[in-house]
LUMMARTOR-371796 format. One line per field, with one value per residue (C-alpha): residue in three letters; y, z, x. Coordinates in nm, 3 decimals, always signed. Each point is the difference from the previous one (the first is absolute). Example, Ala and Ser with C-alpha at 12.3 -4.5 7.8 and 13.67 -1.06 7.14 Angstrom:
BEGIN
res	[ALA  SER] $
yy	[-0.450  +0.344] $
zz	[+0.780  -0.066] $
xx	[+1.230  +0.137] $
This chain:
BEGIN
res	[MET  PRO  GLN  THR  LEU  LEU  ALA  VAL  LEU  PRO  CYS  THR  ILE  ALA  LEU  ALA  TRP  LEU  LEU  PRO  ALA  LEU  TRP  PRO  GLY  ARG  VAL  LEU  SER  ARG  HIS  TRP  GLN  ALA  ALA  GLU  ILE  ALA  ALA  LEU  THR  GLY  GLY  LEU  LEU  LEU  LEU  PRO  LEU  ILE  PHE  MET  PRO  MET  PRO  ALA  ARG  TRP  SER  ALA  ALA  ALA  TRP  LEU  MET  GLN  ALA  LEU  ILE  GLN  LEU  LEU  GLY  TRP  MET  VAL  LEU  ARG  TYR  SER  ARG  ARG  TYR  MET  GLN  GLY  GLU  GLN  GLY  GLN  ALA  ARG  PHE  LEU  ARG  ALA  ILE  GLY  CYS  LEU  LEU  MET  ALA  VAL  THR  VAL  VAL  VAL  GLN  ALA  SER  HIS  LEU  LEU  LEU  MET  ALA  LEU  ALA  TRP  ILE  ALA  CYS  SER  LEU  ALA  LEU  GLN  THR  LEU  LEU  THR  PHE  TYR  PRO  GLY  ARG  PRO  ALA  ALA  GLN  LEU  ALA  ALA  ARG  ARG  GLU  TRP  ARG  ALA  SER  ARG  LEU  ALA  GLU  LEU  LEU  LEU  LEU  GLY  ALA  LEU  LEU  LEU  TRP  ALA  LEU  ALA  GLY  GLY  SER  LEU  SER  LEU  LEU  PRO  GLY  ALA  PRO  SER  ALA  LEU  ALA  ASN  GLY  ALA  GLN  GLY  TYR  ALA  MET  ALA  ALA  GLY  VAL  LEU  LEU  ALA  ALA  ALA  VAL  ALA  ILE  LYS  THR  ALA  GLN  LEU  PRO  PHE  HIS  GLY  TRP  LEU  THR  GLN  VAL  MET  GLU  ALA  PRO  THR  PRO  ILE  SER  ALA  LEU  LEU  HIS  ALA  GLY  VAL  VAL  ASN  LEU  GLY  GLY  MET  VAL  LEU  ILE  LYS  ALA  ALA  LEU  LEU  LEU  GLN  ALA  ALA  PRO  PRO  ALA  ASN  THR  LEU  LEU  MET  LEU  TRP  GLY  GLY  ALA  SER  ALA  LEU  LEU  CYS  CYS  VAL  VAL  MET  LEU  THR  ARG  ILE  SER  ILE  LYS  LEU  ARG  LEU  ALA  TRP  SER  THR  CYS  ALA  GLN  MET  GLY  PHE  MET  LEU  LEU  GLU  ILE  GLY  MET  GLY  TRP  TYR  SER  LEU  ALA  LEU  LEU  HIS  LEU  LEU  ALA  HIS  SER  PHE  TYR  LYS  ALA  HIS  ALA  PHE  LEU  LEU  ALA  GLY  GLU  THR  ALA  ARG  ASP  SER  ALA  ALA  ARG  ARG  MET  LEU  GLY  ARG  GLU  MET  VAL  ASP  SER  ALA  LEU  SER  HIS  LEU  ALA  ARG  GLY  LEU  ILE  ALA  ALA  ALA  LEU  LEU  ALA  VAL  SER  GLN  TRP  LEU  TRP  GLN  ARG  TRP  ILE  PRO  ALA  ALA  ALA  LEU  PRO  PRO  LEU  PHE  TRP  LEU  ALA  MET  GLY  LEU  GLY  MET  GLY  ALA  LEU  LEU  ARG  GLY  TRP  ALA  GLY  TRP  LEU  ALA  ALA  LEU  ALA  LEU  SER  GLN  SER  TYR  LEU  LEU  LEU  HIS  ALA  LEU  ALA  ALA  GLN  ILE  LEU  PRO  LEU  HIS  GLY  PRO  MET  PRO  PRO  GLU  TRP  ALA  GLN  ALA  LEU  LEU  ALA  ALA  MET  PHE  LEU  PHE  VAL  PHE  LEU  LEU  GLN  GLY  TRP  LEU  LEU  ARG  HIS  PRO  GLN  GLY  ALA  LEU  ALA  ARG  LEU  ILE  TYR  PRO  HIS  ALA  PHE  ALA  GLY  PHE  HIS  LEU  ASP  GLU  TRP  TRP  CYS  MET  LEU  GLY  ARG  ARG  ARG  PRO  ARG  PRO  ALA  ALA  PRO  LEU  ALA  LEU  LYS  TRP  LEU  GLN  LEU  GLN  GLU  SER  ARG  ARG  ASP] $
yy	[-2.831  +0.073  -0.305  +0.122  +0.371  -0.174  -0.174  +0.314  +0.250  -0.136  -0.032  +0.358  +0.130  -0.175  +0.133  +0.363  -0.009  -0.054  +0.350  +0.161  -0.269  +0.046  +0.354  +0.168  +0.272  +0.121  +0.264  -0.076  +0.160  -0.219  -0.320  +0.143  +0.070  -0.328  -0.162  +0.196  -0.093  -0.362  +0.037  +0.157  -0.231  -0.282  +0.181  +0.090  -0.359  -0.144  +0.203  -0.243  -0.283  +0.139  -0.132  -0.363  -0.342  -0.151  -0.345  -0.114  +0.068  +0.199  +0.211  +0.274  +0.018  +0.009  +0.288  +0.177  -0.040  +0.113  +0.327  +0.067  -0.058  +0.253  +0.246  -0.067  +0.025  +0.339  +0.133  -0.091  +0.145  +0.306  +0.013  -0.102  +0.260  +0.272  -0.197  -0.126  +0.343  +0.044  -0.364  -0.183  -0.317  +0.128  -0.193  -0.324  +0.058  +0.013  -0.311  -0.204  +0.126  -0.085  -0.363  -0.056  +0.111  -0.209  -0.297  +0.073  +0.008  -0.322  -0.168  +0.142  -0.098  -0.324  -0.305  -0.238  -0.088  -0.031  +0.352  +0.135  -0.136  +0.110  +0.376  +0.008  -0.090  +0.300  +0.223  -0.068  +0.037  +0.355  +0.071  -0.043  +0.294  +0.224  -0.101  +0.073  +0.320  +0.175  -0.264  +0.190  -0.052  -0.339  -0.030  +0.000  -0.277  -0.220  +0.033  -0.090  -0.295  -0.141  +0.068  -0.189  -0.291  -0.037  +0.033  -0.268  -0.237  +0.058  -0.037  -0.334  -0.123  +0.162  -0.193  -0.309  +0.024  +0.032  -0.309  -0.212  +0.120  -0.088  -0.332  -0.063  +0.066  +0.340  +0.267  +0.294  +0.194  +0.221  +0.028  -0.146  -0.297  -0.148  -0.340  +0.001  -0.379  -0.141  -0.321  -0.296  -0.002  +0.332  +0.174  +0.007  +0.187  +0.238  +0.070  +0.045  +0.248  +0.192  +0.037  +0.102  +0.259  +0.132  +0.019  +0.182  +0.256  +0.058  +0.078  +0.246  +0.158  +0.066  -0.214  -0.065  -0.087  +0.108  +0.348  +0.192  +0.129  +0.180  +0.191  +0.101  +0.129  +0.361  +0.124  -0.027  +0.296  +0.060  -0.074  -0.345  -0.073  +0.110  -0.246  -0.277  +0.005  +0.091  -0.242  -0.229  -0.152  -0.110  -0.177  -0.321  +0.036  -0.004  -0.283  -0.205  +0.116  -0.118  -0.327  -0.076  -0.341  -0.102  +0.122  -0.183  -0.305  +0.024  +0.078  -0.003  +0.299  +0.191  -0.069  +0.097  +0.346  +0.050  -0.053  +0.147  +0.317  +0.029  -0.043  +0.267  +0.235  -0.003  +0.018  +0.293  +0.199  -0.039  +0.117  +0.299  +0.141  +0.018  +0.226  +0.361  +0.074  -0.003  -0.154  -0.298  -0.042  -0.002  -0.275  -0.217  +0.071  -0.136  -0.324  -0.012  +0.058  -0.246  -0.268  +0.091  -0.040  -0.343  -0.073  +0.084  -0.201  -0.300  +0.010  -0.031  +0.342  +0.127  +0.295  +0.118  +0.002  +0.169  +0.305  -0.013  +0.018  +0.272  +0.226  -0.063  +0.113  +0.337  +0.058  -0.063  +0.206  +0.276  -0.043  -0.025  +0.297  +0.219  -0.151  +0.346  +0.124  -0.301  +0.057  +0.362  -0.120  -0.246  +0.241  +0.227  -0.257  -0.087  +0.361  +0.050  -0.314  -0.143  -0.344  -0.146  -0.346  -0.226  -0.259  -0.363  -0.100  +0.299  -0.071  -0.352  +0.114  +0.242  -0.240  -0.271  +0.217  +0.113  -0.359  -0.033  +0.290  -0.162  -0.318  +0.126  +0.224  -0.303  -0.175  +0.276  +0.032  -0.378  +0.014  +0.223  -0.076  -0.356  +0.067  +0.237  -0.308  -0.024  -0.256  +0.088  +0.035  +0.331  +0.135  -0.031  +0.131  +0.287  +0.085  +0.009  +0.268  +0.207  +0.003  +0.319  +0.212  -0.085  +0.337  +0.237  +0.021  +0.088  -0.307  -0.232  +0.155  -0.031  -0.356  -0.084  +0.166  -0.181  -0.346  +0.074  +0.110  -0.286  -0.264  +0.193  -0.007  -0.371  -0.069  +0.173  -0.170  -0.342  +0.088  +0.089  -0.321  -0.271  -0.265  -0.161  -0.255  -0.255  +0.105  -0.095  -0.235  +0.113  -0.010  +0.249  +0.251  -0.025  +0.035  +0.310  +0.138  -0.035  +0.162  +0.293  +0.061  -0.038  +0.229  +0.258  -0.003  +0.031  +0.306  +0.162  -0.081  +0.147  +0.310  +0.048  -0.071  +0.101  +0.016  -0.297  -0.317  -0.206  +0.297  +0.014  -0.389  -0.035  +0.329  -0.094  -0.325  +0.170  +0.263  -0.261  -0.157  -0.304  -0.096  -0.165  +0.174  -0.047  -0.318  +0.133  +0.311  -0.166  -0.140  +0.357  +0.086  -0.129  -0.003  -0.197  +0.172  -0.081  -0.013  +0.196  +0.286  +0.031  +0.011  +0.244  +0.242  -0.034  +0.089  +0.296  +0.137  +0.004  +0.166  +0.269  +0.083  +0.027  +0.183] $
zz	[+4.472  -0.346  -0.163  +0.142  -0.143  -0.318  -0.018  +0.081  -0.210  -0.331  +0.119  +0.126  -0.336  -0.199  +0.203  -0.021  -0.381  +0.085  +0.166  -0.338  -0.037  +0.368  +0.056  +0.076  -0.188  -0.353  +0.023  -0.269  +0.197  +0.306  -0.255  -0.129  +0.346  +0.124  -0.291  +0.061  +0.359  -0.081  -0.219  +0.279  +0.266  -0.165  -0.085  +0.393  +0.096  -0.207  +0.196  +0.278  -0.244  -0.026  +0.325  -0.012  -0.133  -0.289  +0.049  -0.358  -0.292  -0.218  +0.291  -0.028  -0.372  +0.090  +0.226  -0.238  -0.261  +0.262  +0.035  -0.368  -0.001  +0.260  -0.181  -0.356  +0.203  +0.155  -0.331  -0.232  +0.267  +0.020  -0.399  -0.033  +0.228  -0.230  -0.330  +0.097  +0.104  -0.172  -0.107  +0.125  +0.207  +0.208  +0.295  -0.205  -0.124  +0.338  +0.125  -0.289  +0.073  +0.382  -0.081  -0.268  +0.220  +0.276  -0.205  -0.132  +0.378  +0.067  -0.308  +0.103  +0.369  +0.006  +0.134  -0.150  -0.356  +0.000  +0.162  -0.239  -0.318  +0.137  +0.075  -0.366  -0.122  +0.203  -0.149  -0.375  +0.125  +0.152  -0.322  -0.195  +0.156  -0.065  -0.362  -0.055  +0.163  -0.306  -0.114  -0.283  -0.192  -0.194  -0.024  +0.380  +0.030  -0.274  +0.194  +0.325  -0.129  -0.163  +0.327  +0.190  -0.255  +0.033  +0.381  +0.032  -0.212  +0.226  +0.301  -0.091  -0.080  +0.347  +0.182  -0.210  +0.084  +0.387  -0.021  -0.158  +0.241  +0.295  -0.167  -0.025  +0.360  +0.002  +0.270  -0.089  +0.299  -0.092  +0.353  +0.077  +0.209  -0.262  -0.119  -0.338  -0.088  -0.279  +0.022  -0.159  -0.390  +0.011  -0.237  -0.283  +0.190  +0.114  -0.338  -0.138  +0.279  -0.082  -0.385  +0.087  +0.248  -0.259  -0.274  +0.248  +0.090  -0.374  -0.085  +0.308  -0.085  -0.372  -0.189  -0.367  -0.128  +0.291  -0.014  -0.180  +0.268  +0.189  -0.333  -0.052  +0.366  -0.088  +0.021  +0.394  +0.195  -0.005  +0.395  -0.075  -0.273  +0.229  +0.285  -0.222  -0.168  +0.315  +0.256  -0.127  -0.299  +0.151  +0.272  -0.174  +0.086  +0.368  -0.029  -0.177  +0.268  +0.286  -0.179  -0.084  +0.175  -0.247  -0.289  +0.124  -0.018  -0.346  -0.237  -0.325  +0.164  +0.002  -0.362  -0.090  +0.193  -0.161  -0.345  +0.005  +0.186  -0.214  -0.349  +0.121  +0.107  -0.309  -0.231  +0.210  -0.035  -0.404  +0.014  +0.230  -0.319  -0.187  +0.254  +0.025  +0.293  +0.340  +0.200  -0.259  +0.016  +0.364  -0.019  -0.233  +0.209  +0.303  -0.191  -0.089  +0.366  +0.148  -0.264  +0.133  +0.370  -0.094  -0.187  +0.321  +0.230  -0.260  +0.030  +0.390  +0.070  +0.228  +0.141  -0.345  -0.059  +0.319  -0.092  -0.367  +0.157  +0.247  -0.265  -0.273  +0.246  +0.072  -0.348  -0.122  +0.241  -0.085  -0.378  +0.005  +0.234  -0.224  -0.322  -0.155  +0.086  -0.134  -0.338  -0.005  +0.057  -0.261  -0.266  +0.097  -0.014  -0.375  -0.093  +0.118  -0.169  +0.322  -0.081  -0.168  -0.171  -0.064  -0.270  +0.070  +0.065  +0.241  +0.176  +0.063  +0.089  +0.260  +0.162  +0.027  +0.145  +0.275  +0.086  +0.033  +0.217  +0.226  +0.008  +0.090  +0.271  +0.135  +0.046  +0.195  +0.205  +0.084  +0.163  +0.287  -0.034  -0.126  -0.027  -0.274  -0.240  -0.322  -0.268  -0.356  -0.154  +0.204  -0.091  -0.350  +0.059  +0.202  -0.210  -0.321  +0.187  +0.104  -0.325  -0.100  +0.271  -0.137  -0.171  +0.114  +0.329  +0.185  -0.167  +0.132  +0.326  +0.002  -0.088  +0.256  +0.279  -0.108  +0.011  +0.338  +0.139  -0.161  +0.175  +0.334  -0.004  -0.106  +0.306  +0.223  -0.131  +0.052  +0.369  +0.022  -0.184  +0.038  -0.236  -0.319  -0.195  -0.255  -0.333  -0.327  -0.244  -0.194  -0.338  +0.119  +0.118  -0.344  -0.184  +0.195  -0.056  -0.382  +0.021  +0.197  -0.264  -0.309  +0.150  +0.083  -0.332  -0.172  +0.221  -0.111  -0.367  +0.033  +0.184  -0.288  -0.283  +0.102  -0.358  -0.131  -0.151  +0.330  +0.211  -0.246  -0.005  +0.401  +0.085  -0.053  +0.178  +0.299  +0.008  +0.038  +0.263  -0.232  +0.001  +0.318  +0.172  -0.264  +0.100  +0.336  -0.119  -0.180  +0.336  +0.110  -0.302  +0.028  -0.411  -0.129  -0.276  -0.211  +0.241  -0.180  -0.101  +0.337  +0.178  -0.242  +0.001  +0.378  +0.035  -0.256  +0.201  +0.304  -0.151  -0.138  +0.306  +0.203  -0.239] $
xx	[-2.405  +0.178  -0.202  -0.321  +0.070  +0.108  -0.331  -0.212  +0.140  -0.125  -0.344  +0.038  +0.130  -0.255  -0.286  +0.156  -0.055  -0.390  -0.020  -0.117  -0.280  -0.111  +0.036  -0.350  -0.146  -0.008  +0.260  +0.268  +0.282  -0.043  +0.014  +0.337  +0.135  -0.090  +0.162  +0.348  -0.041  -0.021  +0.325  +0.197  -0.117  +0.125  +0.327  +0.053  -0.094  +0.289  +0.261  +0.029  +0.088  +0.354  +0.094  -0.174  +0.119  -0.181  -0.169  +0.019  +0.243  -0.242  -0.114  +0.230  -0.080  -0.368  +0.050  +0.206  -0.274  -0.251  +0.184  +0.016  -0.392  -0.049  +0.214  -0.177  -0.338  +0.092  +0.153  -0.284  -0.256  +0.169  +0.020  -0.368  -0.148  +0.077  -0.024  -0.349  -0.170  -0.323  -0.036  -0.320  +0.067  +0.284  -0.141  -0.040  +0.370  +0.139  -0.193  +0.116  +0.365  -0.023  -0.134  +0.277  +0.268  -0.146  -0.011  +0.389  +0.110  -0.178  +0.182  +0.327  -0.010  -0.202  +0.154  -0.229  -0.029  -0.377  -0.030  +0.240  -0.192  -0.332  +0.158  +0.122  -0.344  -0.128  +0.261  -0.151  -0.352  +0.087  +0.196  -0.312  -0.143  +0.260  +0.076  -0.392  +0.010  -0.131  -0.282  -0.112  +0.338  -0.048  +0.409  -0.003  -0.269  +0.165  +0.341  -0.181  -0.169  +0.329  +0.167  -0.273  +0.034  +0.387  -0.027  -0.275  +0.218  +0.311  -0.194  -0.127  +0.359  +0.119  -0.271  +0.063  +0.377  -0.070  -0.225  +0.260  +0.277  -0.237  -0.040  +0.367  +0.039  +0.126  -0.062  -0.200  +0.133  +0.273  +0.134  +0.366  -0.128  -0.239  +0.100  +0.176  +0.015  -0.221  -0.196  +0.164  -0.080  -0.164  +0.302  -0.252  -0.252  +0.239  +0.135  -0.333  -0.063  +0.303  -0.076  -0.366  +0.122  +0.252  -0.238  -0.252  +0.259  +0.102  -0.380  -0.039  +0.322  -0.150  +0.255  -0.061  -0.248  -0.212  +0.143  -0.290  -0.191  +0.295  +0.095  -0.377  -0.099  +0.119  -0.359  +0.044  +0.121  +0.370  +0.041  -0.171  +0.238  +0.300  -0.108  -0.079  +0.338  +0.184  -0.157  -0.258  +0.137  +0.332  -0.163  +0.056  +0.365  -0.051  -0.246  +0.280  +0.283  -0.220  -0.128  +0.385  -0.015  -0.271  +0.208  +0.311  -0.209  -0.085  +0.307  -0.240  -0.161  +0.325  +0.063  -0.341  +0.050  +0.309  -0.092  -0.359  +0.144  +0.286  -0.188  -0.252  +0.268  +0.170  -0.314  -0.125  +0.338  -0.070  -0.364  +0.109  +0.191  -0.324  -0.178  -0.016  -0.221  +0.188  -0.267  -0.020  +0.385  -0.029  -0.233  +0.165  +0.337  -0.206  -0.052  +0.379  +0.091  -0.220  +0.135  +0.357  -0.116  -0.130  +0.322  +0.181  -0.209  +0.008  +0.397  -0.034  +0.112  -0.273  +0.195  +0.066  -0.364  -0.098  +0.251  -0.150  -0.372  +0.098  +0.179  -0.278  -0.284  +0.199  +0.065  -0.343  -0.188  +0.223  -0.036  -0.369  -0.043  +0.220  -0.091  -0.058  +0.340  +0.146  -0.165  +0.128  +0.345  -0.020  -0.113  +0.278  +0.269  -0.121  +0.000  +0.358  +0.106  +0.126  -0.103  +0.340  -0.031  +0.291  +0.064  -0.072  +0.328  +0.074  -0.332  +0.109  +0.350  -0.115  -0.226  +0.279  +0.266  -0.276  -0.051  +0.362  +0.016  -0.259  +0.162  +0.343  -0.172  -0.191  +0.333  +0.132  -0.295  +0.000  +0.326  -0.161  -0.397  -0.067  -0.367  +0.059  +0.064  -0.231  -0.042  +0.152  -0.341  -0.050  +0.331  -0.125  -0.320  +0.103  +0.315  -0.230  -0.222  +0.291  +0.165  -0.165  +0.185  +0.341  +0.048  +0.280  +0.147  -0.327  -0.189  +0.304  -0.036  -0.367  +0.024  +0.243  -0.196  -0.302  +0.168  +0.141  -0.336  -0.177  +0.242  -0.012  -0.382  +0.005  +0.229  -0.240  -0.308  +0.199  +0.031  -0.370  -0.096  +0.255  -0.178  +0.098  -0.178  +0.125  +0.154  -0.197  +0.169  +0.291  -0.200  -0.259  +0.267  +0.183  -0.343  -0.080  +0.348  -0.034  -0.336  +0.114  +0.293  -0.245  -0.237  +0.280  +0.132  -0.357  -0.067  +0.333  -0.052  -0.377  +0.145  +0.258  -0.235  -0.346  -0.109  +0.170  -0.168  +0.043  -0.175  -0.276  -0.053  +0.008  -0.176  -0.361  +0.019  +0.194  -0.242  -0.270  +0.157  +0.128  -0.362  +0.043  -0.300  -0.262  -0.151  -0.042  -0.120  -0.297  -0.110  -0.096  -0.229  -0.355  -0.012  +0.300  +0.183  +0.312  +0.291  +0.274  -0.217  -0.147  +0.344  +0.159  -0.291  -0.025  +0.381  -0.022  -0.314  +0.217  +0.283  -0.186  -0.196  +0.337  +0.214] $
């Protein structure tokens, strides 16, 4: 009986999201009611799972992600009902939202790689309708075309990965009883499949240089941006967690994820320093956070990636739906002079002290909870991020509370997803650690000397995304133009519209 219920529930929840599309009549209030009923129905159906054993190691993580999707869907719908008042095409908006969330549900719950891939393709097709909600806006059309091209490329790589995995003798089923042994002499196919899968997910999660469409979808309504950043872009992390067996058979794929994700995250952090628009900073932040998530998966820390995925979803939904209040708070802090900047050495010292605090805390935690272990690279990354808190007793207490909360949540995530992959080679970890330190020092120097020679040298390139997006931007234009002026003009236009 429990196994039957676990098989029926995903289908029921997915079909519930079709209520707005199938609801008869033209009264908009009924469509909104149908959408909210779908969200609440899915949430209530998840309650019995608390008392059920899970068949696969990723099942608990999938149901936790499903609960997050239901909550996000309900929040976005409640916000949209007031936001979309007076807009034409509300029924079309609700139908597209329902189809998108249905496809997301299938991606999260599918127990077969091919079904998961087809549902991921359906997500992109439903997203196209939402990105072009205002068909008369050229910027929205351009962003949608660029997303379409990036998604089709990623999907070709994804289908190629599944084909190679099948040729290697790997099972497309994700259930525990599926055969896991590869055919003799098929290791090359398996490695190629893993590399193609890693590349497909990196493109789908808007990693450099395929990030341009994500930073240019601001013409869509705010609820769409919130759902996109909180529940659609990060689906790649769930796909990799479910396809962990494929990744474990391809060590080069893990190294690729680690280096590509880490480099994208660090570059996006530098680009964020040049942004004034809150929504654009959030978009670049999503690119960076997805890079960190791929880095964690590449290092084999799937439970840490799951925690990152869930926390990012809550944060981005809240940040986009309250973007106006965030802008006012940021302006108030600047007027009050509350943004304190350290020297480069003090900036580095605070980061290293915070990393040491995290390392000591982990050593103490491991005596009672072995699952709280983290690799040294994450001590460094987390510590550098917490360094700014170390100001006065209140800051030290905040850093201590944050580090202990982080370790506790990581230990809980490790219990939900007891899955670890192979560690990448030491040279890759050392390279990333050096990159983290370099970018951290660079950020500290630029914040300390915003009008210095180095800032004037770097700013134009960072503002243009280091020109990594220009060649892809040219594919979205019918009439080719010089690459650099086009990208610079486009970025300046976006900034002027949002600021």
